[in-house]
KOLVOBA-927930 format. One record per residue: z, y, x of N, C-alpha, C in turn; chain. Coordinates in pm, 1 decimal, padded with zeros to 6 digits. Atoms other than C-alpha are relative to their C-alpha. Layout:
BEGIN
site n.z=Z, n.y=Y, n.x=X, ca.z=Z, ca.y=Y, ca.x=X, c.z=Z, c.y=Y, c.x=X, kette=A
...
end
This chain:
BEGIN
site n.z=-00066.8, n.y=-00071.0, n.x=-00126.6, ca.z=-01293.4, ca.y=-00654.2, ca.x=01532.1, c.z=-00078.0, c.y=00115.0, c.x=00035.7, kette=A
site n.z=00002.6, n.y=-00128.5, n.x=-00044.3, ca.z=-01299.9, ca.y=-00315.6, ca.x=01635.3, c.z=-00009.1, c.y=-00031.0, c.x=00143.0, kette=A
site n.z=-00017.1, n.y=-00018.9, n.x=-00143.6, ca.z=-01428.6, ca.y=-00234.3, ca.x=01969.0, c.z=-00009.1, c.y=00111.8, c.x=00028.7, kette=A
site n.z=-00029.5, n.y=-00136.8, n.x=-00070.2, ca.z=-01407.8, ca.y=00077.5, ca.x=02198.4, c.z=-00152.5, c.y=00061.8, c.x=-00021.7, kette=A
site n.z=00110.7, n.y=-00092.0, n.x=-00008.9, ca.z=-01630.0, ca.y=00360.2, ca.x=02170.1, c.z=-00108.6, c.y=-00004.1, c.x=00077.3, kette=A
site n.z=00108.6, n.y=00009.7, n.x=-00117.2, ca.z=-01765.1, ca.y=00304.8, ca.x=02519.9, c.z=-00087.3, c.y=-00111.6, c.x=00005.6, kette=A
site n.z=00083.7, n.y=00111.0, n.x=00010.6, ca.z=-01862.3, ca.y=-00053.7, ca.x=02432.3, c.z=-00084.7, c.y=-00012.2, c.x=-00115.9, kette=A
site n.z=00136.3, n.y=-00032.2, n.x=00117.8, ca.z=-02066.3, ca.y=00050.4, ca.x=02120.6, c.z=-00074.5, c.y=00105.0, c.x=00068.8, kette=A
site n.z=00071.8, n.y=-00047.6, n.x=-00056.7, ca.z=-02214.7, ca.y=00282.9, ca.x=02340.2, c.z=-00101.4, c.y=-00045.8, c.x=00098.0, kette=A
site n.z=00077.4, n.y=00083.8, n.x=-00116.7, ca.z=-02320.1, ca.y=00025.8, ca.x=02583.1, c.z=-00086.5, c.y=-00090.7, c.x=-00076.7, kette=A
site n.z=00082.8, n.y=00056.5, n.x=00083.6, ca.z=-02453.3, ca.y=-00172.2, ca.x=02330.5, c.z=-00119.2, c.y=00060.8, c.x=-00083.0, kette=A
site n.z=00093.5, n.y=-00078.5, n.x=00076.4, ca.z=-02640.0, ca.y=00061.0, ca.x=02137.0, c.z=-00130.6, c.y=00033.8, c.x=00114.5, kette=A
site n.z=00090.0, n.y=-00012.0, n.x=-00111.9, ca.z=-02784.8, ca.y=00169.2, ca.x=02480.8, c.z=-00105.5, c.y=-00111.7, c.x=00032.1, kette=A
site n.z=00078.5, n.y=00140.1, n.x=-00011.4, ca.z=-02913.1, ca.y=-00201.1, ca.x=02531.4, c.z=-00101.9, c.y=-00014.9, c.x=-00097.8, kette=A
site n.z=00090.4, n.y=00061.9, n.x=00098.5, ca.z=-03078.4, ca.y=-00217.7, ca.x=02211.0, c.z=-00107.0, c.y=00106.3, c.x=-00006.7, kette=A
site n.z=00087.0, n.y=-00092.3, n.x=-00007.8, ca.z=-03255.2, ca.y=00119.2, ca.x=02242.0, c.z=-00064.8, c.y=-00034.0, c.x=00139.9, kette=A
site n.z=00076.3, n.y=00050.4, n.x=-00117.4, ca.z=-03350.2, ca.y=00007.6, ca.x=02589.6, c.z=-00095.1, c.y=-00085.9, c.x=-00012.8, kette=A
site n.z=00080.9, n.y=00104.1, n.x=00005.4, ca.z=-03494.2, ca.y=-00305.9, ca.x=02476.2, c.z=-00128.7, c.y=00032.5, c.x=-00093.0, kette=A
site n.z=00116.3, n.y=-00056.0, n.x=00049.1, ca.z=-03689.8, ca.y=-00126.3, ca.x=02224.5, c.z=-00103.6, c.y=00068.4, c.x=00064.2, kette=A
site n.z=00095.6, n.y=-00050.8, n.x=-00113.4, ca.z=-03837.6, ca.y=00103.1, ca.x=02481.8, c.z=-00078.5, c.y=-00072.9, c.x=00071.1, kette=A
site n.z=00025.7, n.y=00079.4, n.x=-00094.9, ca.z=-03884.2, ca.y=-00121.9, ca.x=02768.6, c.z=-00037.2, c.y=-00159.9, c.x=00001.3, kette=A
site n.z=00014.3, n.y=00133.6, n.x=00004.2, ca.z=-03882.7, ca.y=-00455.5, ca.x=02673.2, c.z=00147.8, c.y=-00118.2, c.x=00057.1, kette=A
site n.z=-00146.6, n.y=00073.3, n.x=-00053.8, ca.z=-03627.0, ca.y=-00595.6, ca.x=02905.0, c.z=00084.7, c.y=00107.9, c.x=00071.5, kette=A
site n.z=-00103.9, n.y=-00091.1, n.x=-00020.6, ca.z=-03306.5, ca.y=-00449.3, ca.x=03021.4, c.z=00073.2, c.y=-00071.4, c.x=00118.1, kette=A
site n.z=-00067.0, n.y=00070.1, n.x=-00109.3, ca.z=-03127.9, ca.y=-00479.4, ca.x=03334.7, c.z=00127.9, c.y=00132.0, c.x=00038.1, kette=A
site n.z=-00111.0, n.y=-00053.0, n.x=-00048.8, ca.z=-02790.1, ca.y=-00332.2, ca.x=03493.5, c.z=-00041.2, c.y=00121.5, c.x=-00002.6, kette=A
site n.z=00059.5, n.y=-00167.7, n.x=-00081.4, ca.z=-02997.8, ca.y=-00032.2, ca.x=03657.8, c.z=-00030.4, c.y=00042.4, c.x=-00097.8, kette=A
site n.z=00036.3, n.y=-00076.5, n.x=00081.2, ca.z=-03166.1, ca.y=00047.7, ca.x=03347.3, c.z=00137.2, c.y=00064.7, c.x=-00088.5, kette=A
site n.z=-00108.0, n.y=-00030.0, n.x=00094.7, ca.z=-02813.1, ca.y=00085.8, ca.x=03140.6, c.z=00064.5, c.y=00125.4, c.x=00100.1, kette=A
site n.z=-00041.5, n.y=-00098.7, n.x=-00097.2, ca.z=-02678.8, ca.y=00288.5, ca.x=03460.4, c.z=-00069.2, c.y=00122.5, c.x=-00011.5, kette=A
site n.z=00077.0, n.y=-00129.9, n.x=-00018.1, ca.z=-02969.3, ca.y=00537.0, ca.x=03471.9, c.z=-00000.6, c.y=00062.8, c.x=-00148.0, kette=A
site n.z=00019.0, n.y=-00003.9, n.x=00112.4, ca.z=-02961.9, ca.y=00530.3, ca.x=03090.2, c.z=00128.5, c.y=00113.6, c.x=-00044.3, kette=A
site n.z=-00141.9, n.y=-00032.7, n.x=00036.2, ca.z=-02569.5, ca.y=00633.5, ca.x=03047.9, c.z=00059.9, c.y=00122.2, c.x=00111.7, kette=A
site n.z=-00043.9, n.y=-00091.5, n.x=-00115.4, ca.z=-02564.9, ca.y=00828.2, ca.x=03396.3, c.z=00153.4, c.y=-00066.2, c.x=00046.9, kette=A
site n.z=-00112.3, n.y=00091.4, n.x=-00106.2, ca.z=-02283.8, ca.y=00552.4, ca.x=03542.9, c.z=-00079.6, c.y=-00042.8, c.x=00104.3, kette=A
site n.z=00025.3, n.y=00062.3, n.x=-00138.2, ca.z=-02277.3, ca.y=00377.6, ca.x=03836.8, c.z=-00012.1, c.y=-00150.8, c.x=-00022.5, kette=A
site n.z=00040.3, n.y=00148.5, n.x=00036.7, ca.z=-02432.4, ca.y=00047.4, ca.x=03882.9, c.z=00161.2, c.y=-00078.6, c.x=-00000.2, kette=A
site n.z=-00129.3, n.y=00065.7, n.x=-00020.8, ca.z=-02056.4, ca.y=-00080.3, ca.x=03967.6, c.z=00052.4, c.y=-00022.6, c.x=-00093.0, kette=A
site n.z=-00065.4, n.y=-00009.5, n.x=00146.9, ca.z=-01933.2, ca.y=00028.5, ca.x=03626.7, c.z=-00070.3, c.y=-00091.3, c.x=-00093.1, kette=A
site n.z=00113.4, n.y=00093.8, n.x=00099.0, ca.z=-02229.7, ca.y=-00107.7, ca.x=03451.5, c.z=00034.6, c.y=-00153.6, c.x=00019.1, kette=A
site n.z=-00033.7, n.y=00149.0, n.x=-00055.5, ca.z=-02163.5, ca.y=-00454.0, ca.x=03630.3, c.z=00101.5, c.y=-00042.9, c.x=-00075.0, kette=A
site n.z=-00136.9, n.y=00087.1, n.x=00077.7, ca.z=-01789.9, ca.y=-00496.5, ca.x=03520.2, c.z=-00007.8, c.y=00012.7, c.x=-00127.1, kette=A
site n.z=00014.2, n.y=00005.9, n.x=00175.2, ca.z=-01876.7, ca.y=-00392.5, ca.x=03162.3, c.z=-00058.0, c.y=-00102.1, c.x=-00056.0, kette=A
site n.z=00087.3, n.y=00112.1, n.x=00021.9, ca.z=-02156.9, ca.y=-00653.2, ca.x=03147.2, c.z=00057.6, c.y=-00106.4, c.x=-00007.5, kette=A
site n.z=-00081.1, n.y=00126.4, n.x=00008.8, ca.z=-01945.1, ca.y=-00912.4, ca.x=03277.4, c.z=00092.3, c.y=-00018.3, c.x=-00074.0, kette=A
site n.z=-00090.4, n.y=00002.3, n.x=00104.7, ca.z=-01702.5, ca.y=-00833.0, ca.x=03004.1, c.z=-00066.3, c.y=-00038.5, c.x=-00130.3, kette=A
site n.z=00074.8, n.y=00032.8, n.x=00114.0, ca.z=-01954.2, ca.y=-00839.9, ca.x=02741.9, c.z=-00047.6, c.y=-00146.4, c.x=-00011.6, kette=A
site n.z=00040.6, n.y=00149.1, n.x=-00007.3, ca.z=-02091.7, ca.y=-01170.5, ca.x=02865.4, c.z=00096.8, c.y=-00064.6, c.x=-00042.6, kette=A
site n.z=-00094.8, n.y=00100.6, n.x=00047.9, ca.z=-01756.4, ca.y=-01320.7, ca.x=02833.2, c.z=00055.7, c.y=-00007.2, c.x=-00125.1, kette=A
site n.z=-00050.1, n.y=-00032.2, n.x=00125.3, ca.z=-01671.9, ca.y=-01170.2, ca.x=02517.7, c.z=-00110.9, c.y=-00045.7, c.x=-00105.8, kette=A
site n.z=00136.6, n.y=00073.6, n.x=00132.0, ca.z=-02037.8, ca.y=-01305.2, ca.x=02347.8, c.z=-00056.4, c.y=00110.2, c.x=-00039.4, kette=A
site n.z=00105.1, n.y=-00096.2, n.x=00040.9, ca.z=-02209.2, ca.y=-00984.8, ca.x=02319.8, c.z=-00147.4, c.y=00032.9, c.x=00043.3, kette=A
site n.z=00129.4, n.y=-00010.2, n.x=-00075.9, ca.z=-02491.9, ca.y=-01015.2, ca.x=02565.2, c.z=00010.9, c.y=-00138.8, c.x=00087.8, kette=A
site n.z=00058.1, n.y=00132.1, n.x=-00107.1, ca.z=-02672.1, ca.y=-01301.6, ca.x=02771.1, c.z=-00071.4, c.y=00065.8, c.x=00099.7, kette=A
site n.z=00063.7, n.y=-00047.7, n.x=-00142.4, ca.z=-02786.3, ca.y=-01224.3, ca.x=03133.6, c.z=-00050.7, c.y=-00101.0, c.x=00025.9, kette=A
site n.z=00104.1, n.y=00123.5, n.x=-00092.5, ca.z=-03065.7, ca.y=-01475.0, ca.x=03262.2, c.z=-00018.6, c.y=00024.6, c.x=00158.2, kette=A
site n.z=00011.9, n.y=-00021.2, n.x=-00136.6, ca.z=-03134.3, ca.y=-01553.0, ca.x=03601.1, c.z=-00043.3, c.y=00085.2, c.x=00067.8, kette=A
site n.z=00048.9, n.y=-00105.5, n.x=-00091.0, ca.z=-03336.0, ca.y=-01275.0, ca.x=03684.0, c.z=00068.3, c.y=00114.0, c.x=-00027.4, kette=A
site n.z=-00098.5, n.y=-00109.8, n.x=00049.7, ca.z=-03044.7, ca.y=-01016.2, ca.x=03542.9, c.z=-00075.5, c.y=00060.6, c.x=-00130.3, kette=A
site n.z=00046.0, n.y=-00071.0, n.x=00156.0, ca.z=-03248.6, ca.y=-00940.1, ca.x=03202.4, c.z=00117.5, c.y=-00047.6, c.x=-00091.5, kette=A
site n.z=-00122.9, n.y=-00002.7, n.x=00107.8, ca.z=-02990.8, ca.y=-00850.7, ca.x=02949.0, c.z=-00070.0, c.y=-00004.2, c.x=-00148.9, kette=A
site n.z=00083.2, n.y=-00014.0, n.x=00128.7, ca.z=-03042.8, ca.y=-00954.7, ca.x=02573.3, c.z=00166.0, c.y=-00021.7, c.x=-00086.9, kette=A
site n.z=-00085.7, n.y=-00006.3, n.x=00057.7, ca.z=-02788.0, ca.y=-00892.1, ca.x=02328.5, c.z=00001.6, c.y=-00123.2, c.x=-00104.9, kette=A
site n.z=-00016.0, n.y=00110.9, n.x=00069.0, ca.z=-02621.6, ca.y=-01179.8, ca.x=02118.4, c.z=00002.7, c.y=00039.3, c.x=-00154.6, kette=A
site n.z=-00008.7, n.y=-00045.6, n.x=00155.4, ca.z=-02643.5, ca.y=-01191.8, ca.x=01748.3, c.z=00133.5, c.y=00105.1, c.x=-00040.8, kette=A
site n.z=-00123.7, n.y=-00070.5, n.x=-00012.0, ca.z=-02279.4, ca.y=-01037.9, ca.x=01775.9, c.z=-00028.0, c.y=00165.0, c.x=00020.6, kette=A
site n.z=00023.8, n.y=-00112.1, n.x=-00064.1, ca.z=-02355.6, ca.y=-00764.9, ca.x=02021.0, c.z=-00123.3, c.y=00068.0, c.x=-00050.7, kette=A
site n.z=00132.7, n.y=-00062.5, n.x=00053.8, ca.z=-02682.3, ca.y=-00709.8, ca.x=01809.5, c.z=00027.8, c.y=00094.1, c.x=-00120.2, kette=A
site n.z=-00045.8, n.y=-00093.3, n.x=00133.7, ca.z=-02515.8, ca.y=-00610.1, ca.x=01485.6, c.z=00077.5, c.y=00116.5, c.x=00053.8, kette=A
site n.z=-00054.2, n.y=-00132.1, n.x=-00048.0, ca.z=-02283.4, ca.y=-00377.3, ca.x=01653.9, c.z=-00097.6, c.y=00084.4, c.x=00041.9, kette=A
site n.z=00058.7, n.y=-00073.4, n.x=-00049.7, ca.z=-02568.7, ca.y=-00225.2, ca.x=01823.8, c.z=-00090.0, c.y=00045.9, c.x=-00086.2, kette=A
site n.z=00082.6, n.y=-00053.1, n.x=00105.1, ca.z=-02762.7, ca.y=-00184.4, ca.x=01507.9, c.z=00086.1, c.y=00098.7, c.x=-00074.3, kette=A
site n.z=-00062.4, n.y=-00108.9, n.x=00059.8, ca.z=-02492.5, ca.y=-00026.1, ca.x=01322.0, c.z=00045.7, c.y=00131.4, c.x=00069.3, kette=A
site n.z=-00013.2, n.y=-00155.2, n.x=-00042.5, ca.z=-02411.5, ca.y=00265.3, ca.x=01554.4, c.z=-00170.1, c.y=00027.9, c.x=00030.1, kette=A
site n.z=00131.7, n.y=-00081.1, n.x=00020.7, ca.z=-02795.8, ca.y=00299.3, ca.x=01601.2, c.z=-00014.6, c.y=00083.5, c.x=-00153.2, kette=A
site n.z=00042.4, n.y=-00018.8, n.x=00140.3, ca.z=-02844.6, ca.y=00325.8, ca.x=01244.0, c.z=00100.5, c.y=00133.4, c.x=-00030.0, kette=A
site n.z=-00092.5, n.y=-00130.2, n.x=00037.1, ca.z=-02526.1, ca.y=00573.1, ca.x=01219.9, c.z=-00049.3, c.y=00117.2, c.x=00045.7, kette=A
site n.z=00055.5, n.y=-00097.1, n.x=-00100.2, ca.z=-02655.2, ca.y=00782.1, ca.x=01516.8, c.z=-00134.7, c.y=00079.1, c.x=-00085.8, kette=A
site n.z=00104.1, n.y=-00058.7, n.x=00080.5, ca.z=-02978.7, ca.y=00821.5, ca.x=01308.0, c.z=-00002.4, c.y=00083.8, c.x=-00126.9, kette=A
site n.z=-00011.4, n.y=-00047.5, n.x=00129.2, ca.z=-02871.7, ca.y=00880.0, ca.x=00976.0, c.z=00082.5, c.y=00178.2, c.x=00016.4, kette=A
site n.z=-00056.1, n.y=-00160.0, n.x=-00004.8, ca.z=-02623.1, ca.y=01159.5, ca.x=01113.7, c.z=-00054.2, c.y=00076.5, c.x=00068.0, kette=A
site n.z=00084.6, n.y=-00105.4, n.x=-00063.6, ca.z=-02861.1, ca.y=01317.0, ca.x=01313.4, c.z=-00089.6, c.y=00068.3, c.x=-00104.4, kette=A
site n.z=00057.1, n.y=-00077.6, n.x=00119.6, ca.z=-03056.8, ca.y=01358.1, ca.x=01022.4, c.z=00041.1, c.y=00058.9, c.x=-00102.3, kette=A
site n.z=-00081.8, n.y=-00074.5, n.x=00072.1, ca.z=-02800.9, ca.y=01473.7, ca.x=00816.0, c.z=00030.0, c.y=00154.3, c.x=00060.3, kette=A
site n.z=-00007.2, n.y=-00125.0, n.x=-00050.5, ca.z=-02728.4, ca.y=01746.9, ca.x=01050.8, c.z=-00113.6, c.y=00072.6, c.x=00032.9, kette=A
site n.z=00120.1, n.y=-00077.0, n.x=-00043.4, ca.z=-03078.3, ca.y=01879.2, ca.x=01122.6, c.z=-00040.7, c.y=00021.7, c.x=-00177.8, kette=A
site n.z=00031.1, n.y=-00068.4, n.x=00130.4, ca.z=-03117.2, ca.y=01903.2, ca.x=00714.7, c.z=00108.8, c.y=00100.7, c.x=-00045.3, kette=A
site n.z=-00087.1, n.y=-00120.5, n.x=00020.2, ca.z=-02820.8, ca.y=02112.6, ca.x=00732.1, c.z=-00042.4, c.y=00139.6, c.x=00081.1, kette=A
site n.z=00028.8, n.y=-00164.9, n.x=-00067.7, ca.z=-02997.0, ca.y=02357.7, ca.x=00985.9, c.z=00033.5, c.y=-00026.8, c.x=00136.4, kette=A
site n.z=-00024.6, n.y=00030.0, n.x=-00132.5, ca.z=-02876.7, ca.y=02185.8, ca.x=01318.8, c.z=-00110.4, c.y=-00031.2, c.x=00098.7, kette=A
site n.z=00097.2, n.y=00072.3, n.x=-00080.6, ca.z=-03112.9, ca.y=02154.7, ca.x=01597.2, c.z=-00027.2, c.y=-00109.4, c.x=00058.7, kette=A
site n.z=00012.6, n.y=00106.9, n.x=-00054.3, ca.z=-03256.2, ca.y=01854.5, ca.x=01708.7, c.z=00067.5, c.y=-00049.6, c.x=00096.8, kette=A
site n.z=-00119.3, n.y=00058.0, n.x=-00110.8, ca.z=-03048.5, ca.y=01823.3, ca.x=02036.5, c.z=00101.7, c.y=-00006.2, c.x=-00032.6, kette=A
site n.z=-00151.9, n.y=-00008.9, n.x=00024.1, ca.z=-02750.0, ca.y=01935.4, ca.x=01911.1, c.z=00010.0, c.y=-00116.9, c.x=-00116.1, kette=A
site n.z=-00032.0, n.y=00109.7, n.x=00112.7, ca.z=-02758.6, ca.y=01688.3, ca.x=01603.5, c.z=-00009.9, c.y=-00111.6, c.x=00058.4, kette=A
site n.z=-00013.6, n.y=00132.3, n.x=-00056.0, ca.z=-02832.2, ca.y=01399.5, ca.x=01814.5, c.z=00111.8, c.y=-00026.3, c.x=00081.3, kette=A
site n.z=-00141.2, n.y=-00002.6, n.x=-00053.4, ca.z=-02554.8, ca.y=01478.2, ca.x=02056.7, c.z=00135.6, c.y=-00015.7, c.x=-00106.4, kette=A
site n.z=-00151.4, n.y=00010.4, n.x=00116.2, ca.z=-02277.2, ca.y=01535.1, ca.x=01773.3, c.z=-00037.6, c.y=-00140.1, c.x=-00046.8, kette=A
site n.z=-00008.7, n.y=00093.7, n.x=00071.1, ca.z=-02417.4, ca.y=01232.7, ca.x=01609.1, c.z=00048.2, c.y=-00112.3, c.x=00065.2, kette=A
site n.z=-00050.4, n.y=00067.8, n.x=-00123.0, ca.z=-02342.1, ca.y=01039.8, ca.x=01916.6, c.z=00151.1, c.y=-00003.6, c.x=00002.3, kette=A
site n.z=-00160.4, n.y=-00054.6, n.x=-00000.7, ca.z=-01973.0, ca.y=01191.3, ca.x=01892.6, c.z=00038.3, c.y=-00066.9, c.x=-00179.0, kette=A
site n.z=-00026.5, n.y=00014.8, n.x=00150.3, ca.z=-01947.5, ca.y=01147.7, ca.x=01512.5, c.z=00023.2, c.y=-00124.7, c.x=-00021.3, kette=A
site n.z=00024.8, n.y=00130.4, n.x=00024.7, ca.z=-02066.1, ca.y=00815.2, ca.x=01496.8, c.z=00074.3, c.y=-00130.5, c.x=00007.5, kette=A
site n.z=-00113.3, n.y=00076.7, n.x=-00036.7, ca.z=-01781.6, ca.y=00620.4, ca.x=01647.6, c.z=00121.5, c.y=00038.5, c.x=-00098.7, kette=A
site n.z=-00116.5, n.y=-00061.0, n.x=00055.0, ca.z=-01508.8, ca.y=00816.4, ca.x=01430.3, c.z=-00025.0, c.y=-00005.7, c.x=-00162.8, kette=A
site n.z=00021.7, n.y=00002.7, n.x=00144.3, ca.z=-01682.7, ca.y=00829.4, ca.x=01079.3, c.z=00049.9, c.y=-00109.8, c.x=-00092.8, kette=A
site n.z=-00038.8, n.y=00069.5, n.x=00078.2, ca.z=-01527.5, ca.y=00632.3, ca.x=00799.5, c.z=-00124.1, c.y=-00057.4, c.x=-00042.7, kette=A
site n.z=00105.6, n.y=00076.5, n.x=00035.2, ca.z=-01736.6, ca.y=00349.3, ca.x=00650.2, c.z=-00061.9, c.y=00077.4, c.x=-00167.6, kette=A
site n.z=00038.3, n.y=-00055.2, n.x=00130.1, ca.z=-01689.3, ca.y=00501.5, ca.x=00308.8, c.z=-00102.5, c.y=00173.7, c.x=-00000.6, kette=A
site n.z=00052.6, n.y=-00134.9, n.x=-00060.6, ca.z=-01798.0, ca.y=00875.5, ca.x=00462.4, c.z=-00137.5, c.y=-00047.9, c.x=00041.8, kette=A
site n.z=00139.7, n.y=00021.0, n.x=-00101.4, ca.z=-02103.1, ca.y=00745.7, ca.x=00636.0, c.z=-00104.3, c.y=-00076.4, c.x=-00155.5, kette=A
site n.z=00077.3, n.y=00053.7, n.x=00117.4, ca.z=-02235.6, ca.y=00530.3, ca.x=00318.3, c.z=-00039.3, c.y=00125.1, c.x=-00096.9, kette=A
site n.z=00054.3, n.y=-00109.2, n.x=00066.1, ca.z=-02190.5, ca.y=00856.1, ca.x=00088.0, c.z=-00101.4, c.y=00075.2, c.x=00065.2, kette=A
site n.z=00066.6, n.y=-00062.3, n.x=-00050.3, ca.z=-02384.1, ca.y=01045.1, ca.x=00346.9, c.z=-00152.6, c.y=-00063.3, c.x=-00004.8, kette=A
site n.z=00128.8, n.y=00049.6, n.x=-00021.1, ca.z=-02671.8, ca.y=00785.8, ca.x=00370.9, c.z=-00038.1, c.y=-00012.6, c.x=-00122.0, kette=A
site n.z=00028.7, n.y=-00015.0, n.x=00153.6, ca.z=-02672.8, ca.y=00763.8, ca.x=-00025.7, c.z=-00074.3, c.y=00155.0, c.x=-00030.6, kette=A
site n.z=00021.2, n.y=-00127.6, n.x=00047.6, ca.z=-02698.8, ca.y=01126.7, ca.x=-00036.1, c.z=-00139.4, c.y=00031.6, c.x=00051.9, kette=A
site n.z=00131.2, n.y=00012.7, n.x=-00066.4, ca.z=-03019.9, ca.y=01141.6, ca.x=00204.4, c.z=-00084.0, c.y=-00077.4, c.x=-00075.4, kette=A
site n.z=00120.3, n.y=00076.5, n.x=00101.7, ca.z=-03182.3, ca.y=00864.5, ca.x=00015.1, c.z=-00052.1, c.y=00074.5, c.x=-00111.3, kette=A
site n.z=00039.1, n.y=-00100.6, n.x=00110.6, ca.z=-03175.3, ca.y=01078.9, ca.x=-00279.1, c.z=-00067.2, c.y=00104.9, c.x=00013.6, kette=A
site n.z=00073.8, n.y=-00119.0, n.x=-00028.4, ca.z=-03313.9, ca.y=01360.4, ca.x=-00099.1, c.z=-00183.6, c.y=-00030.8, c.x=00032.2, kette=A
site n.z=00169.0, n.y=00058.2, n.x=-00028.5, ca.z=-03636.0, ca.y=01174.4, ca.x=00001.5, c.z=-00102.8, c.y=-00006.7, c.x=-00143.1, kette=A
end
């Protein structure tokens, strides 16, 4: 199933925040993405209904297996593409900003080839 770029960004942000803070709440996501709390609440409701997240009684958000798979895929793409751009001489800040844009649109074939190339360079 293909999900929208904004959904991929939300799920990736939840993953990153979980790794950084342990627990994730809507307000954390709002701060991370510079979105309003109501916008995040609407998105979280949709993600809950689609089975991407679970929200417990205290408001802590956890990715389901389905949500985790998408988040991990986006995170890996983000990291690999940033690494590739930096290897080409792009500064770190720009590389991460650009990789965030590219990660949603690059084909699976192109991504795999970039990853294979970087693996051979190590």
